[in-house]
C-alpha positions as CSV (number, residue, x, y, z in Angstrom):
1,X,-11.5,5.5,17.0
2,X,-12.6,8.9,18.2
3,X,-16.0,9.2,19.8
4,X,-18.3,12.2,19.7
5,X,-16.8,14.7,22.2
6,X,-20.2,16.1,23.3
7,X,-21.5,12.7,24.2
8,X,-18.3,11.9,26.2
9,X,-18.6,15.1,28.2
10,X,-22.3,14.4,29.0
11,X,-21.4,10.9,30.0
12,X,-18.7,12.0,32.3
13,X,-20.7,14.7,34.0
14,X,-23.7,12.3,34.5
15,X,-21.4,9.6,35.8
16,X,-19.9,11.9,38.4
17,X,-23.3,13.3,39.4
18,X,-24.9,9.8,39.7
19,X,-22.0,8.4,41.6
20,X,-22.6,11.0,44.3
21,X,-26.3,10.3,44.7
22,X,-27.4,7.2,46.6
23,X,-29.6,4.7,44.9
24,X,-33.3,5.6,45.2
25,X,-35.2,4.2,48.2
26,X,-38.9,3.9,47.9
27,X,-40.9,5.7,50.6
28,X,-43.3,3.8,52.9
29,X,-46.3,2.5,50.9
30,X,-44.2,1.9,47.7
31,X,-44.3,5.4,46.3
32,X,-41.3,7.2,44.9
33,X,-40.2,10.8,45.5
34,X,-40.1,13.2,42.5
35,X,-36.3,13.4,42.6
36,X,-36.1,9.6,42.3
37,X,-38.0,9.6,39.0
38,X,-35.8,12.4,37.7
39,X,-32.7,10.3,38.5
40,X,-34.2,7.3,36.6
41,X,-34.8,9.6,33.6
42,X,-31.1,10.8,33.7
43,X,-29.9,7.2,33.9
44,X,-32.0,6.2,30.9
45,X,-30.7,9.2,29.0
46,X,-27.1,8.2,30.0
47,X,-27.7,4.6,28.7
48,X,-29.0,6.0,25.4
49,X,-26.0,8.3,24.9
50,X,-23.7,5.4,25.6
51,X,-25.5,3.3,22.9
52,X,-25.1,6.2,20.5
53,X,-21.4,6.5,21.2
54,X,-20.9,2.8,20.3
55,X,-23.1,3.1,17.2
56,X,-21.1,6.0,15.5
57,X,-17.4,5.9,15.0
58,X,-15.1,8.6,13.6
59,X,-11.5,8.0,12.6
60,X,-9.0,9.9,10.5
61,X,-5.4,10.1,9.3
62,X,-3.7,13.5,8.7
63,X,-0.3,14.1,7.1
64,X,1.4,17.5,6.7
65,X,4.9,17.8,5.1
66,X,7.2,20.8,4.6
67,X,9.9,19.9,2.0
68,X,12.9,21.6,0.5
69,X,14.8,20.3,-2.5
70,X,18.2,21.8,-3.5
71,X,19.7,20.9,-6.9
72,X,21.7,22.4,-9.7
73,X,19.0,21.3,-12.2
74,X,15.4,22.5,-12.2
75,X,14.3,19.0,-11.8
76,X,16.1,15.7,-11.0
77,X,15.3,12.1,-10.2
78,X,14.4,10.7,-6.8
79,X,15.1,7.3,-5.2
80,X,12.0,5.8,-6.7
81,X,12.5,7.3,-10.2
82,X,10.0,10.1,-9.3
83,X,10.7,13.7,-10.4
84,X,12.1,16.1,-7.8
85,X,11.7,19.8,-8.4
86,X,13.9,22.2,-6.6
87,X,12.4,24.7,-4.1
88,X,10.1,24.7,-1.1
89,X,6.7,23.0,-0.9
90,X,4.0,22.4,1.8
91,X,1.6,19.6,1.3
92,X,-1.2,18.2,3.5
93,X,-3.7,15.4,3.2
94,X,-6.6,14.7,5.7
95,X,-8.8,11.6,5.5
96,X,-11.8,11.6,7.7
97,X,-13.9,8.5,8.0
98,X,-17.3,8.1,9.6
99,X,-19.0,4.7,10.2
100,X,-22.4,4.1,11.7
101,X,-23.7,0.7,12.8
102,X,-27.3,0.6,11.5
103,X,-28.0,-3.0,12.7
104,X,-25.9,-5.8,14.1
105,X,-24.9,-6.8,10.5
106,X,-25.3,-3.5,8.5
107,X,-22.8,-0.6,8.5
108,X,-22.8,2.6,6.5
109,X,-20.2,5.3,6.2
110,X,-18.2,7.7,4.2
111,X,-14.7,9.0,3.5
112,X,-13.9,12.7,3.1
113,X,-10.5,13.5,1.7
114,X,-9.0,17.1,1.8
115,X,-5.6,17.8,0.2
116,X,-3.6,20.4,-1.7
117,X,-1.7,17.7,-3.7
118,X,-3.9,18.2,-6.7
119,X,-6.3,16.0,-8.6
120,X,-3.5,14.7,-10.9
121,X,-1.7,13.2,-7.9
122,X,-4.8,11.9,-6.1
123,X,-6.1,10.1,-9.2
124,X,-2.8,8.2,-9.8
125,X,-3.6,5.6,-7.2
126,X,-3.6,3.7,-5.0
127,X,-7.1,5.2,-4.4
128,X,-9.0,5.0,-7.7
129,X,-12.1,7.1,-6.9
130,X,-14.5,8.8,-9.3
131,X,-14.4,11.8,-7.0
132,X,-10.9,12.4,-5.7
133,X,-12.4,14.2,-2.6
134,X,-14.0,11.0,-1.1
135,X,-16.5,8.3,-1.4
136,X,-19.1,6.2,0.6
137,X,-20.0,2.6,1.4
138,X,-22.5,0.2,2.7
139,X,-21.3,-3.0,4.3
140,X,-23.1,-6.2,5.3
141,X,-21.3,-8.5,7.7
142,X,-22.7,-11.9,8.4
143,X,-21.2,-14.9,10.0
144,X,-19.9,-16.4,6.7
145,X,-20.8,-13.7,4.1
146,X,-19.6,-10.1,3.8
147,X,-20.6,-7.6,1.1
148,X,-19.5,-4.0,0.5
149,X,-21.0,-1.6,-2.1
150,X,-19.1,1.7,-2.5
151,X,-15.4,2.0,-1.9
152,X,-13.4,-0.9,-0.5
153,X,-9.7,-1.9,-0.1
154,X,-8.4,-5.0,-1.9
155,X,-5.1,-6.7,-2.9
156,X,-4.1,-10.2,-3.9
157,X,-0.5,-11.0,-5.0
158,X,2.4,-9.0,-6.6
159,X,1.8,-10.4,-10.1
160,X,-2.0,-9.9,-10.1
161,X,-3.3,-7.1,-7.9
162,X,-1.1,-5.0,-5.6
163,X,0.1,-1.4,-5.3
164,X,3.6,-1.9,-3.8
165,X,5.4,-5.1,-2.7
166,X,7.5,-4.2,0.4
167,X,9.6,-7.4,0.0
168,X,10.6,-6.4,-3.6
169,X,12.3,-3.1,-2.7
170,X,14.7,-1.9,0.0
171,X,13.8,0.8,2.5
172,X,14.4,4.3,1.1
173,X,14.2,3.5,-2.6
174,X,13.0,1.1,-5.2
175,X,11.8,0.5,-8.8
176,X,14.1,-0.6,-11.6
177,X,15.1,0.4,-15.1
178,X,16.1,4.0,-14.4
179,X,13.0,4.9,-12.6
180,X,10.3,3.5,-14.9
181,X,7.8,4.0,-12.1
182,X,8.4,7.7,-12.2
183,X,8.3,7.8,-15.9
184,X,4.9,6.1,-16.1
185,X,3.5,8.8,-13.8
186,X,2.4,6.5,-11.0
187,X,4.7,7.8,-8.2
188,X,5.3,11.4,-7.5
189,X,7.5,13.3,-5.0
190,X,4.6,15.6,-4.5
191,X,2.4,12.8,-3.1
192,X,1.9,12.0,0.6
193,X,1.1,8.4,-0.2
194,X,2.5,5.7,2.2
195,X,3.6,2.9,0.0
196,X,1.9,-0.4,0.8
197,X,0.1,-3.3,-0.9
198,X,-3.5,-2.2,-0.8
199,X,-5.6,-0.6,-3.6
200,X,-8.9,1.1,-3.2
201,X,-11.7,0.7,-5.8
202,X,-15.3,1.8,-6.1
203,X,-17.8,-0.9,-6.9
204,X,-18.9,-4.0,-5.1
205,X,-17.0,-6.7,-3.2
206,X,-18.2,-10.0,-1.7
207,X,-16.4,-12.4,0.6
208,X,-17.4,-15.9,1.6
209,X,-15.7,-18.0,4.3
210,X,-16.2,-21.7,5.0
211,X,-14.6,-22.1,8.4
212,X,-10.8,-21.8,8.3
213,X,-10.6,-24.2,5.3
214,X,-11.9,-22.1,2.3
215,X,-12.5,-18.5,1.4
216,X,-13.6,-16.7,-1.7
217,X,-13.4,-13.0,-2.8
218,X,-15.1,-11.5,-5.8
219,X,-15.3,-7.9,-6.8
220,X,-16.3,-5.4,-9.5
221,X,-14.7,-2.0,-9.9
222,X,-14.8,1.0,-12.2
223,X,-11.3,2.5,-11.7
224,X,-11.6,5.6,-13.8
225,X,-8.2,7.3,-14.4
226,X,-9.1,10.3,-16.6
227,X,-12.4,11.7,-15.6
228,X,-12.5,14.4,-18.2
229,X,-12.2,12.1,-21.2
230,X,-14.4,9.2,-22.5
231,X,-12.2,6.8,-20.6
232,X,-14.1,3.9,-19.0
233,X,-12.8,0.7,-17.6
234,X,-14.6,-2.3,-16.1
235,X,-12.6,-4.5,-13.8
236,X,-13.7,-7.9,-12.4
237,X,-11.7,-10.2,-10.2
238,X,-12.1,-13.3,-8.1
239,X,-9.9,-15.3,-5.8
240,X,-10.4,-18.6,-4.1
241,X,-8.1,-20.1,-1.4
242,X,-8.0,-23.5,0.2
243,X,-6.1,-24.0,3.5
244,X,-4.8,-27.2,5.0
245,X,-3.3,-27.8,8.5
246,X,-0.8,-30.5,9.5
247,X,0.8,-31.5,12.7
248,X,2.3,-28.8,14.9
249,X,2.7,-25.5,13.1
250,X,2.8,-26.9,9.5
251,X,0.2,-25.5,7.1
252,X,-0.4,-24.9,3.4
253,X,-2.4,-22.7,1.2
254,X,-3.4,-22.9,-2.5
255,X,-5.1,-20.0,-4.3
256,X,-6.4,-19.3,-7.7
257,X,-7.0,-15.8,-9.2
258,X,-8.9,-14.5,-12.2
259,X,-8.9,-10.8,-13.4
260,X,-10.5,-9.2,-16.4
261,X,-10.2,-5.5,-17.5
262,X,-12.3,-4.1,-20.4
263,X,-11.5,-0.6,-21.7
264,X,-13.7,1.6,-23.8
265,X,-12.0,1.7,-27.2
266,X,-13.2,5.3,-27.9
267,X,-11.1,6.5,-25.0
268,X,-7.9,4.9,-26.2
269,X,-7.4,6.8,-29.4
270,X,-3.8,7.8,-30.0
271,X,-1.9,4.5,-29.0
272,X,-2.3,1.3,-31.0
273,X,-0.4,-0.5,-28.3
274,X,-3.0,0.2,-25.6
275,X,-4.7,-2.8,-24.2
276,X,-8.4,-3.0,-25.0
277,X,-9.1,-6.3,-23.1
278,X,-6.9,-8.0,-20.6
279,X,-7.5,-11.4,-18.9
280,X,-5.3,-12.8,-16.2
281,X,-5.3,-16.2,-14.6
282,X,-3.0,-17.0,-11.7
283,X,-2.1,-19.7,-9.2
284,X,-0.1,-19.2,-6.0
285,X,0.8,-21.5,-3.1
286,X,2.5,-21.1,0.4
287,X,3.7,-24.1,2.4
288,X,5.1,-23.9,5.9
289,X,6.5,-27.4,6.6
290,X,8.0,-26.3,9.9
291,X,7.6,-23.0,11.9
292,X,10.7,-21.1,10.7
293,X,10.5,-22.1,7.0
294,X,8.0,-20.8,4.4
295,X,8.1,-21.8,0.7
296,X,6.2,-19.7,-1.8
297,X,5.4,-19.9,-5.5
298,X,3.3,-17.7,-7.8
299,X,2.4,-18.1,-11.5
300,X,0.3,-15.9,-13.8
301,X,-0.6,-15.7,-17.4
302,X,-2.1,-12.7,-19.3
303,X,-4.0,-12.5,-22.6
304,X,-4.1,-8.9,-23.9
305,X,-6.1,-7.7,-26.9
306,X,-4.5,-4.7,-28.5
307,X,-5.8,-2.7,-31.5
308,X,-4.7,-5.2,-34.2
309,X,-3.2,-8.3,-32.4
310,X,-3.3,-10.4,-29.2
311,X,-0.3,-11.0,-27.0
312,X,0.2,-13.7,-24.3
313,X,2.7,-13.5,-21.5
314,X,3.7,-15.5,-18.4
315,X,5.4,-14.6,-15.1
316,X,6.4,-16.6,-12.0
317,X,8.1,-16.0,-8.7
318,X,9.6,-18.9,-6.7
319,X,11.4,-18.7,-3.4
320,X,11.2,-19.0,0.4
321,X,11.8,-17.3,3.7
322,X,13.3,-18.6,6.9
323,X,13.3,-17.0,10.5
324,X,16.0,-18.0,12.9
325,X,15.4,-17.6,16.6
326,X,12.7,-15.0,15.6
327,X,15.5,-12.4,15.2
328,X,17.2,-13.2,11.9
329,X,15.3,-13.5,8.6
330,X,16.5,-14.7,5.3
331,X,14.7,-14.6,1.9
332,X,15.5,-15.6,-1.6
333,X,13.3,-15.5,-4.7
334,X,13.8,-16.1,-8.5
335,X,11.7,-13.8,-10.7
336,X,10.7,-14.3,-14.4
337,X,8.4,-11.9,-16.3
338,X,7.9,-12.3,-20.0
339,X,8.2,-9.3,-22.4
340,X,4.5,-9.4,-23.2
341,X,3.2,-10.1,-19.7
342,X,0.6,-7.4,-19.2
343,X,-1.0,-7.2,-15.7
344,X,-2.6,-3.7,-15.3
345,X,-2.5,-3.8,-11.5
346,X,0.6,-5.7,-10.7
347,X,2.9,-4.2,-8.0
348,X,4.8,-1.3,-9.5
349,X,8.3,-2.7,-9.3
350,X,7.3,-5.9,-11.3
351,X,8.2,-4.8,-14.8
352,X,7.9,-6.9,-17.9
353,X,10.9,-8.4,-19.8
354,X,12.9,-9.1,-16.6
355,X,14.4,-12.2,-14.9
356,X,16.8,-12.6,-12.0
357,X,17.1,-13.1,-8.3
358,X,16.2,-11.2,-5.1
359,X,17.9,-11.8,-1.8
360,X,17.3,-10.1,1.5
361,X,18.4,-10.6,5.1
362,X,17.5,-8.9,8.4
363,X,18.2,-8.9,12.1
364,X,16.1,-7.4,14.9
365,X,16.9,-7.2,18.6
366,X,14.7,-9.0,21.1
367,X,13.3,-5.7,22.3
368,X,12.7,-4.7,18.7
369,X,14.5,-1.4,19.3
370,X,17.3,-2.1,16.8
371,X,17.4,-3.7,13.4
372,X,19.6,-4.1,10.3
373,X,18.5,-5.1,6.8
374,X,20.4,-6.0,3.6
375,X,18.8,-6.1,0.2
376,X,20.1,-7.3,-3.2
377,X,18.2,-7.7,-6.5
378,X,19.6,-8.2,-10.0
379,X,17.4,-8.5,-13.1
380,X,18.3,-8.8,-16.8
381,X,16.2,-8.2,-19.9
382,X,14.9,-11.4,-21.5
383,X,14.7,-9.9,-25.0
384,X,16.2,-6.8,-26.5
385,X,14.1,-3.7,-26.7
386,X,12.9,-2.5,-30.1
387,X,15.8,-1.1,-32.1
388,X,18.4,-2.0,-29.4
389,X,21.5,-4.2,-30.1
390,X,22.1,-5.0,-26.4
391,X,20.5,-6.4,-23.2
392,X,20.3,-4.3,-20.1
393,X,20.9,-5.5,-16.6
394,X,19.6,-3.7,-13.5
395,X,21.1,-4.1,-10.0
396,X,19.7,-2.8,-6.8
397,X,21.5,-2.8,-3.4
398,X,20.1,-1.6,-0.1
399,X,21.5,-1.4,3.4
400,X,19.4,-0.1,6.3
401,X,19.8,0.3,10.0
402,X,17.6,1.7,12.8
403,X,17.9,2.0,16.6
404,X,16.1,3.7,19.5
405,X,18.4,5.6,21.8
406,X,15.6,6.6,24.2
407,X,12.0,5.6,24.4
408,X,9.8,7.2,21.7
409,X,12.8,8.3,19.6
410,X,14.1,6.3,16.5
411,X,17.1,7.0,14.2
412,X,16.9,5.3,10.8
413,X,19.5,5.3,8.0
414,X,19.3,3.7,4.5
415,X,21.7,3.5,1.6
416,X,20.4,2.5,-1.8
417,X,22.5,1.8,-4.9
418,X,20.8,1.5,-8.3
419,X,22.9,0.4,-11.4
420,X,21.9,0.2,-15.1
421,X,24.3,-1.7,-17.3
422,X,24.5,-2.8,-21.0
423,X,25.6,-6.2,-22.2
424,X,26.7,-6.0,-25.8
425,X,29.8,-6.7,-27.9
426,X,30.7,-3.0,-27.5
427,X,30.5,-3.2,-23.8
428,X,31.8,-6.7,-22.8
429,X,32.6,-5.8,-19.2
430,X,29.2,-4.6,-18.4
431,X,30.3,-1.0,-17.7
432,X,27.9,1.1,-15.7
433,X,25.7,3.4,-18.0
434,X,23.8,4.9,-15.1
435,X,24.4,4.8,-11.3
436,X,22.1,6.4,-8.7
437,X,23.1,6.5,-5.0
438,X,20.6,7.6,-2.4
439,X,21.4,8.1,1.3
440,X,18.5,8.8,3.7
441,X,18.7,9.7,7.4
442,X,15.5,9.9,9.5
443,X,14.9,11.2,13.1
444,X,11.5,10.0,14.3
445,X,9.6,10.9,17.4
446,X,6.6,8.7,18.1
447,X,3.7,10.2,20.1
448,X,1.8,6.9,19.9
449,X,2.2,3.7,17.9
450,X,0.3,5.4,14.9
451,X,1.3,9.1,15.3
452,X,4.8,10.5,14.8
453,X,6.9,13.4,13.4
454,X,9.7,12.6,11.0
455,X,12.7,14.8,10.2
456,X,14.5,13.6,7.0
457,X,17.6,14.4,5.1
458,X,18.1,12.7,1.7
459,X,20.9,13.0,-0.9
460,X,20.5,11.5,-4.4
461,X,23.6,11.4,-6.7
462,X,22.8,10.6,-10.3
463,X,25.6,9.7,-12.8
464,X,24.6,9.0,-16.4
465,X,27.4,8.0,-18.7
466,X,25.1,8.0,-21.8
467,X,23.5,11.5,-21.1
468,X,25.9,13.5,-19.0
469,X,23.6,16.4,-18.9
470,X,21.4,14.4,-16.4
471,X,24.2,14.2,-13.8
472,X,23.1,15.9,-10.6
473,X,23.3,15.9,-6.9
474,X,20.0,16.7,-5.1
475,X,19.6,17.4,-1.4
476,X,16.1,17.0,0.2
477,X,15.1,18.1,3.6
478,X,11.6,17.5,5.0
479,X,9.5,17.6,8.1
480,X,6.5,15.2,8.1
481,X,3.7,15.0,10.7
482,X,1.6,11.9,10.5
483,X,-1.3,11.6,13.0
484,X,-4.0,8.9,13.2
485,X,-7.1,9.5,15.4
């Protein structure tokens, strides 16, 4: 947190001055000299300033990026399916947050966001604000109850409420199905977003904790996407978790989630497939029988009312993780998502009509200066798309490595392979219809644990056997400054 600079300067000057003056000694008869009274007044002022410093807190995050894209085409596809446009660009984003402690339990504050990315980028998420330039909040924090009105961060699970699941994608790339995330307009190469799980809504959120055994979260949000239209969405959500603890490090958690999204029908004209009402119920559990092993399971079911019909869909993810000697990690999950599963705020890479497996492994040195990761995911369509005579299979490979040659400097490299195949009588050998190869090399200098500068080179080679005119090799070079204060 950054404290008010004026107050800091006054405190330092006063501390130096007071440290050079001896403690006041009363004169004979119990009276004080005039200068002694002045010193007491200065000390009182200093104490008041210190209290003010602790009451008001200012923090911020600034990102500035200079980027160049070279390509034979005017626009091409990036590693996440986003559109890359050739040429030079300069983008910045500054988020400034102020919090003031009103009482021991009451805090108020605001968030000011300045950026040249444009409203279209800022309103795509993960921050769903009515005014893209910022918001405000009031928060009550009791011993067992917490309540926030205004803006607040929240996320639950990948199938229910999450922006980006870091476990479902390799470093340096992601998404499936030929960049569906980019086609849906949620990810953009022009954005300075740092991919992560949290979403930000405006509304109200309440949290209740009963020791370390049970906790409950409930929220209401109005995540407007298109402010210039009649669009209106009401979003409610609640999640309850129960925790149990066994001998040693064994533990277990069981959680239940409910979400409901209601859209204004007048704002949905033009698409009879748009969801008007969506309800979601979900259960998820995590069990750690012994310290290095964790088993996870998640299930969710959605009920979506469209213009003329209702659709129901289910999805589940089963798997586990194991850590060996706290240096090696192994993870394996099975994923199944029905064709009509419709979760409006599921993690972006969890697409409907998919099932398959995801496997990842990693190694990290004891000093955490070096690491290697391997990622593999293969998903196949459960049902054919409308009008298609084949099923599609999507495969994603990822290989990453990072090391620190000297203190404060990191070198990172990632290779991502994305395949799209058809399985049909005319293509019995699952020949590749589309292949995208992305190589990324980063040189990072860390000023602090939260501030760094990153020099990146990225090459993306797209080969499309169905539409050869999309074939392209794009080169991206960027310099990114990221500073937290």
